[in-house]
C-alpha positions in Angstrom: -4.0 -23.2 6.5 -5.1 -24.5 2.7 -7.1 -22.7 0.4 -8.1 -24.3 -3.0 -5.7 -23.8 -5.9 -6.4 -23.4 -9.4 -6.3 -26.6 -11.4 -3.2 -26.9 -14.7 -0.2 -25.6 -14.8 -0.6 -22.4 -12.4 -1.0 -23.8 -8.6 0.3 -20.7 -7.1 -3.3 -19.3 -8.9 -5.6 -20.2 -5.5 -9.5 -19.5 -5.3 -8.2 -16.5 -2.9 -5.9 -15.4 -4.4 -8.4 -14.8 -7.8 -11.4 -13.3 -5.0 -9.5 -11.3 -3.0 -7.4 -9.7 -5.9 -11.2 -8.6 -7.8 -11.8 -7.2 -4.0 -8.9 -5.8 -3.8 -9.5 -4.3 -8.2 -13.1 -2.4 -7.1 -11.5 -1.4 -3.3 -8.5 0.3 -5.0 -10.8 1.8 -7.7 -13.0 3.3 -5.4 -9.7 4.9 -2.9 -8.3 5.5 -6.0 -11.0 7.8 -7.6 -10.8 10.3 -4.6 -7.5 10.1 -3.9 -6.7 12.6 -6.6 -8.7 15.1 -6.4 -8.4 14.7 -2.5 -6.1 16.9 -1.8 -7.1 19.9 -4.5 -11.1 19.2 -2.8 -9.8 20.0 0.8 -7.4 23.2 0.0 -9.4 24.7 -3.1 -13.2 23.6 -1.9 -12.8 23.2 1.9 -10.0 26.0 2.2 -7.6 23.6 4.1 -4.0 25.2 4.3 -1.1 22.2 2.4 -0.1 21.4 5.7 -3.1 20.1 6.7 -3.1 17.9 3.9 0.2 16.4 5.1 -1.3 16.1 8.5 -4.4 14.0 6.9 -2.1 11.8 5.0 0.0 11.3 7.7 -2.3 10.4 10.5 -4.3 8.6 8.0 -1.5 6.4 6.6 -0.3 5.9 10.1 -3.7 4.5 11.4 -3.6 1.3 8.7 -0.5 0.6 9.4 -0.6 0.9 13.5 -4.4 -1.0 13.0 -2.3 -4.1 11.0 -0.6 -4.7 14.3 -3.7 -5.8 16.2 -5.8 -7.2 13.2 -2.3 -9.2 12.5 -2.3 -11.1 15.8 -6.1 -11.6 15.7 -6.1 -13.3 12.2 -3.0 -15.7 13.2 -6.5 -16.7 16.5 -9.5 -16.4 14.7 -10.9 -16.8 11.4 -9.2 -14.1 9.0 -12.3 -13.6 6.4 -15.0 -11.8 9.2 -12.0 -9.3 10.0 -11.4 -9.0 5.9 -15.0 -8.0 5.2 -15.0 -5.4 8.5 -12.6 -3.9 7.3 -13.5 -3.6 4.0 -16.9 -2.2 5.0 -15.4 0.2 7.6 -13.7 2.1 4.4 -16.7 2.1 2.0 -19.0 3.7 5.2 -15.5 6.2 5.0 -15.8 7.6 1.5 -19.5 8.4 2.5 -18.2 10.5 5.2 -15.8 12.3 2.6 -19.0 12.7 0.3 -20.5 15.0 2.9 -17.7 17.0 4.4 -18.1 20.4 4.8 -15.1 21.0 6.6 -11.4 19.6 6.6 -11.7 17.9 9.9 -14.1 15.5 8.8 -12.2 14.5 5.6 -9.6 14.0 8.3 -12.1 11.4 10.8 -13.0 9.8 7.0 -9.7 9.6 5.8 -8.5 8.2 8.8 -11.3 5.2 9.0 -10.9 4.7 5.6 -7.3 4.0 6.5 -8.2 2.0 9.6 -10.4 -0.4 7.3 -7.3 -0.9 4.9 -5.1 -1.7 8.1 -7.9 -4.0 9.5 -8.1 -6.0 6.2 -4.4 -6.2 5.2 -2.6 -8.1 7.1 -5.4 -11.4 7.2 -5.6 -10.5 3.5 -2.5 -10.8 2.7 -1.7 -14.1 5.1 -5.3 -15.4 3.2 -3.0 -14.6 0.1 0.8 -16.6 1.6 -1.4 -19.1 3.3 -1.9 -20.2 -0.5 1.1 -20.3 -2.0 4.0 -22.0 -2.5 7.1 -20.2 -1.3 8.8 -20.4 -4.1 5.7 -18.8 -6.2 5.0 -16.1 -3.3 6.6 -13.4 -4.7 4.5 -13.5 -8.3 1.6 -14.3 -5.8 1.9 -11.2 -4.3 2.6 -9.8 -7.5 0.3 -10.6 -9.2 -2.5 -9.6 -6.2 -0.9 -6.2 -6.5 -1.0 -5.8 -9.7 -4.8 -6.2 -10.2 -5.3 -4.0 -7.2 -3.4 -1.5 -8.9 -4.8 -1.2 -12.1 -8.6 -0.4 -10.0 -5.8 2.7 -9.4 -5.6 3.6 -13.0 -9.5 2.8 -13.5 -10.6 5.0 -10.7 -8.7 8.3 -11.6 -10.1 8.3 -15.0 -13.2 7.8 -14.2 -13.3 10.4 -11.5 -11.2 12.7 -14.2 -14.3 11.4 -16.6 -17.4 13.0 -14.4 -14.7 15.5 -13.3 -15.5 17.4 -16.6 -18.7 15.9 -17.2 -19.7 17.6 -14.4 -18.3 21.0 -15.4 -15.3 20.5 -13.1 -17.7 20.1 -9.7 -16.0 17.7 -7.4 -19.1 17.0 -4.6 -21.0 14.6 -6.9 -17.5 12.5 -8.3 -17.0 11.7 -4.3 -20.5 10.1 -4.0 -19.5 7.7 -7.2 -16.6 6.2 -5.1 -19.2 4.2 -2.5 -20.8 2.2 -6.0 -17.3 -0.1 -6.4 -16.5 0.2 -2.7 -19.6 -1.7 -1.5 -19.2 -4.1 -4.5 -15.2 -4.8 -2.8 -17.7 -5.6 0.4 -19.6 -8.0 -1.1 -16.8 -10.5 -2.4 -15.2 -10.6 0.7 -18.2 -13.5 0.5 -16.7 -15.9 -2.1 -13.3 -16.3 0.1 -13.1 -19.8 1.3 -11.5 -20.4 5.0 -11.8 -23.0 7.5 -13.4 -21.2 10.6 -10.4 -21.1 13.7 -12.0 -22.1 16.5 -9.0 -21.0 19.0 -5.4 -20.7 18.7 -2.7 -24.0 18.7 0.1 -23.7 21.4 2.2 -22.9 18.5 0.3 -20.1 18.1 0.3 -18.7 20.9 3.7 -19.4 21.9 4.9 -16.8 19.1 5.2 -13.6 20.2 7.4 -10.3 18.4 10.1 -11.2 20.4 10.7 -15.2 18.9 10.5 -14.1 15.2 14.5 -14.3 14.1 17.1 -11.5 13.7 16.8 -11.0 10.1 13.1 -10.0 10.7 13.8 -7.3 12.6 17.0 -6.3 10.6 14.9 -5.5 8.5 12.1 -4.4 10.0 14.6 -2.0 11.2 15.7 -1.0 8.1 12.3 -0.4 6.2 11.3 1.3 9.3 13.9 3.8 9.0 12.7 4.6 5.4 9.0 5.1 6.6 10.5 8.4 8.2 10.7 10.0 5.1 7.9 8.7 2.8 5.8 11.0 3.2 2.7 10.8 1.2 2.3 10.9 -2.5 -0.6 13.6 -1.7 2.4 16.0 -1.5 3.6 14.9 -4.9 0.6 15.6 -6.2 0.0 19.2 -4.7 4.2 19.5 -6.3 2.8 18.6 -10.0 0.2 21.4 -9.4 3.0 23.7 -7.9 5.0 23.0 -11.2 2.0 24.0 -13.3 -0.2 21.2 -14.1 -4.2 20.9 -13.9 -5.9 19.2 -11.9 -7.1 17.4 -15.2 -3.6 16.4 -15.9 -2.6 15.7 -12.2 -5.5 12.9 -12.8 -3.2 11.9 -15.6 0.2 11.7 -14.7 -1.3 10.2 -11.7 -3.0 7.4 -14.0 0.8 7.1 -15.4 2.3 6.4 -12.0 -0.2 3.5 -11.9 -0.6 1.8 -14.9 3.5 1.6 -14.7 3.3 0.2 -11.1 -0.2 -2.4 -12.0 2.3 -3.2 -15.9 5.4 -3.3 -13.3 4.3 -5.4 -10.5 4.2 -8.8 -11.3 6.8 -8.9 -13.3 8.6 -8.0 -10.4 7.2 -10.4 -8.6 8.5 -13.2 -10.6 12.0 -11.8 -10.8 12.5 -11.6 -7.5 11.2 -15.1 -6.8 14.4 -16.1 -9.1 16.8 -13.5 -6.6 16.6 -12.2 -3.6 14.3 -9.6 -2.8 16.5 -7.6 -1.1 17.9 -7.0 -4.7 14.4 -6.1 -5.9 13.7 -3.9 -3.5 16.7 -2.2 -3.0 17.0 -1.1 -6.5 12.8 0.1 -6.2 14.3 2.3 -3.5 17.1 3.8 -5.6 14.5 4.0 -8.2 12.4 6.2 -5.5 15.7 8.2 -4.7 16.1 9.7 -8.2 12.2 10.6 -8.4 11.6 12.1 -5.2 15.3 14.1 -6.1 14.2 14.8 -9.5 10.7 16.3 -8.7 12.5 18.6 -6.0 14.9 19.4 -8.5 13.3 20.3 -11.4 11.5 23.4 -12.4 9.2 22.7 -15.6 5.8 20.2 -15.4 7.3 18.2 -18.6 9.7 16.4 -16.5 7.2 15.2 -14.5 5.1 13.0 -17.0 8.3 11.5 -17.3 8.8 11.3 -13.4 5.5 9.6 -12.0 5.9 6.8 -14.1 9.3 6.0 -13.3 8.6 6.8 -10.1 5.9 3.9 -10.5 8.7 1.5 -10.9 9.4 1.9 -7.4 6.0 0.9 -5.7 6.4 -2.0 -8.3 9.9 -3.3 -7.0 8.5 -2.8 -3.6 4.8 -3.3 -2.8 4.3 -7.1 -3.5 8.2 -8.5 -3.0 8.4 -7.1 0.5 4.8 -8.4 1.8 6.1 -11.8 0.6 9.6 -11.4 1.7 8.0 -10.7 5.3 6.2 -13.8 5.8 9.7 -15.5 3.6 11.1 -14.8 7.4 8.6 -15.4 9.3 7.3 -18.9 10.4 4.1 -20.8 8.8 2.0 -20.2 12.3 2.5 -15.9 12.6 2.6 -14.4 9.4 -0.4 -12.1 10.3 1.2 -10.6 13.3 4.8 -10.4 11.3 2.6 -8.5 8.5 1.2 -6.8 11.1 4.6 -5.3 13.6 5.9 -4.8 9.9 3.0 -2.4 8.8 3.2 -0.7 12.6 6.6 0.2 12.0 5.7 1.4 8.7 2.6 3.7 10.2 4.8 4.9 13.0 7.0 6.5 10.3 4.7 7.8 8.1 2.7 9.9 10.8 6.1 11.2 11.3 7.0 11.7 7.4 3.1 13.0 6.8 3.8 15.7 9.0 7.9 16.8 9.3 7.0 16.9 5.2 4.0 19.0 5.3 4.8 21.3 8.1 8.6 21.5 5.8 6.5 22.4 2.2 7.2 25.9 2.4 5.4 26.5 -1.3 7.0 23.9 -3.7 8.4 21.3 -1.5 11.4 21.2 -2.8 13.1 21.0 0.7 11.5 17.4 1.8 11.7 15.8 -1.9 15.2 16.2 -2.0 15.6 15.5 1.4 13.8 12.3 1.4 15.6 10.9 -1.8 18.8 10.8 0.1 17.9 9.3 2.4 16.1 6.3 0.5 19.5 6.3 -1.3 21.1 6.0 1.8 18.5 3.1 2.8 18.8 1.4 -0.4 23.1 1.2 -0.4 22.4 -0.8 2.9 19.9 -2.9 1.5 22.0 -3.6 -1.3 25.6 -4.3 0.2 23.8 -6.1 3.6 24.2 -9.5 1.7 22.8 -12.2 3.1 22.1 -10.9 7.2 18.8 -9.7 5.4 18.2 -12.7 3.1 15.9 -16.5 4.3 18.3 -18.8 6.1 16.9 -21.3 3.5 13.2 -21.1 1.0 12.6 -25.2 2.0 13.3 -24.6 5.3 9.5 -26.0 6.9 8.5 -23.2 9.2 8.4 -21.0 5.6 5.9 -23.6 4.0 2.3 -22.8 3.8 0.4 -23.8 6.4 
C-alpha cells in the first residue's frame, strides 16, 4: 500500500518514514532513560538478585518478539496504524508501573508489558516503512529510522544522568520523567497516513509461513541460532559495574554505545543497498564476538570505554539491515508476517539467552560473555561464507517490490 513520498532528490524519504522515525525517537528516549538505571534499581533499590535481571530482561525481550508473530500477521490483514498506536500506548502505561514498583515482580510485569507493546508495534511499523520504499533504497530507509530512533537512546540516558545527579542520586523520581516522551510518542502516531483495510486480499490469505522462501527460512534459522546467545545488554551494564564503573559512568558508557549505533546505522543501511546484506550483518556479528569476548577477558574498567562504542557498531550493522534483509526475502503481501516470524524466533532465543546467562553469571559474568562471543563468531563465519544461498533471488523480482 503506497504512502506519500517526499518530493525532491530523496523519493525514499516518505512521510511515514519521517513520522515513524520521530515516534520512535520519543519512545526510545523514554525507554532508554530507564534502561541503564533499571538494573541498578532492581538490584540496589528493590534487592533483586542478578539472576532476576537476566530473567526480567529475557522474558521482556522474548515477549516483545513473540508478540510480533501475531501483530505481523494481523497487520497484513487490517489497518496497521491502530496496531502501532496500541503498541506505543501500552509501552507508555508500562513506564508508569515501573515508577510505582515497590517489589521486583512489579518491574517484571511492567517490563514484559513494555516489550509486548514493542512487539505489537514493531512489525506493522516496519511494514509501513517498507510499503513506501523502493527495494533499492530499503537499507537506507531502515538505517535512517534506526539512526533517529537510537538518538533517543543517547538523549534518554543523558537526561536520566542529569536528573540522577540533580536529584541527589534518587532513582525513583527519574522513573516518572520517562512517561513524558512516551506519551508524546503515542500522540504522534495520529500523523501516520494509511488507507484503511477492510479485509485481507486473496493473495494475503494465500500466503502462509510455510510458503515463505527457503532463503527466508535459512536466514531465520541462522539468526535464531545467534539469538540463543544474544542476552540482554542489561547484563553488560552489570559487567561494567563489576569492573569498577559507578552509576554515572555506566550511563555515560551506555550513551557512547548508543551514539556509535546512531551515527553508524544510516551508513550501514546505505552500504547494504550496494553490497549483499549478509556481508554487512556478518561483519556486525564479528564485531559482536570481539566485543563480548573482550568484555569477558578484560580486568580493568578502561577497556569498557573502548569496547562499548565498538559494540555499537555491531548493532548498527545488524539491526536495520536485518529488517531490510527480511523484507527482501518476503512477498510484498506478507511483509508483516515475515517480520513477525523472524521476531518470534528471536524472542524464543531471547528468553533462553536471558535465563542461561543470568543463571551462569556467577560473580563477574566472564563465562557467559566468552561463550556468547564464541557462538557469534561461528554464526558470522557461516553467514559470510554462505554465498548466494541467503541473498534475494533478484532485486527486480515483482514480488519484492512495494505494494
